[in-house]
N, C-alpha and C positions, 0 to 999 in steps of 0.2 A: 430374509436377505444379510443375515448378521456376520457377515465375513469381514468383520473390521480387525485386521492382523496389522497393527500398529507395531511394526517390530522396531525396536531402538528408537523410539520416538527423538527425532531431532538429527540422529546421526545417521546420514543418509549413506547405504552400504556401496561403498565405492563404483561398484560396476552399474548400478541404476540409474545412469545418468541421461536416459531420455524422458523421465518426467521428475522433474525437481526432487521430490521425495514422495513417498507414496500417500500423498493427500488423495489423489484418486485416479489409479491408472485405469480403471475400468469404465471411467467415464470421461472418455477424452474430450467430449462433448461441454463440458460443465466446468466453469471458470471464476474464480473469484479475482476482480480485479481491486487490488488497494490502491488508493490515491493518497499521496504524500504532498504537502505543500513546502517547498522550499523555504526555510528561515531565513531570517535576514542576516543573520550572522553564519550563514552556510559559506563552507571553504570555498575559494575559488576553483579549486579542483573539483568542485563537486562530480563532473563529470568522468574524471579518472576514477575518482572514488567510487563510483557507481559499478564501473568496469570491475575494478579491484575487489568490490564486495560479491559481485557475482562469481569472480572466480574462487575467491577465498571459501565461499560457501558453497561450492562446488554445486550448485542447483543450475537447473536451467530455467528459472524463472525469467520471463520475458519482461523488458521494462521498455518505457517509453518515456518521452519529455513531451508534455502540452504545453499550450499556452505559454508560448516563448520561456521555456524550460522553467516555469515557476512551479509547474506540477508535475510530478513524477508518478507513472502510473507503473505498478507491478503486477503482474498476472500469474497466478499459480492454478493449474488444473486442478479442480476439486467440486465436490458438490455443494449446494447453498447451506446444507445443514453443517459443513466443517467451517464455514466462514470464521467463525469466532478461532477457531483452531488454527487456522491459516495464518489469520492476521495476528495472533498471539506469536507464533511461530517464525513469521517474518519479523515482525517487531524485535522480537529476542536475537534474531541472527542479525540485524541491524544495529542493534545496541552493541552487540559485540565487535562489530567490525566498523566503528566510527560512523557509519552513513547515519546515525541516530541523531548525532549532533547537527546534521545538515536540513534533514527533512523531519517534519512532524506529520504523523498519520492523522487522515480526516475521516476516511469513510472506506468501509470495502463493499464493492458492488458484486452483485452476482448474477451472471446471466450466462445462456446459452453460447452466445456468438463470441468468440474469443476476441474479435477486433471491436466490438461496439461498447463504448462507455458514453453514456447521455452528455451532451452537452452541460445539463443541470447540475452532473455531478462533478464536473471540471469548474462550472462556476463557484460551487459549494467550496470545493479546494482553494480557488483564487482567493474568496472574500473570505476564507477561514482566518479568524484573528485568534492566536495563541492566549492563552490565559497566561500573563505573566506572573511570574513567583512574587514580585514586587509590585503593588499598584502603581501603574504609570499614567495615572487619570489627568496629568498636567496636560498632555500632549492636545488634544483638541475635544471641544464639548461632543456628547454624545448626539450625534446627528440621526434624526429618525430616517432610517434608510427605506427605500419603496419596497417594502413587504407585505404588500397588500395581498397579493396572492400566494401567501405562506401557510393557507390550509391544508396543504398536503401533505399527509404523514409520511414515514418511511416506508 
């Protein structure tokens, strides 16, 4: 089943606006949810920016804010195997449209149900600490977090 016709990578042909781009029109049941964590430096207009981003990119990515707006969840219809591609595509688009300044990608979760993203994934995004360019070790001592049950691989 090698019908991978990725035509014009990234450029969505104006008319096909019912799935974002052709990640996977043939498997409408497969989804990749990419979770972003809002940066402390995020613009006050981040909500307007998201809407603007969707409009500008002309995609039908669905988005949702979780955990008091700190976590942005974007959903792209595509199969698990295309996860990296989807993530890369989304990240690139975000960088082009300023959204990259407000949000940092934490992870991409793939599953069959469009609506379901685990609490664990949301929590992971909430607790995600961005590695700063310059060491900011002065703020607080490294506290041992309660990560006892952290033996679960991805």
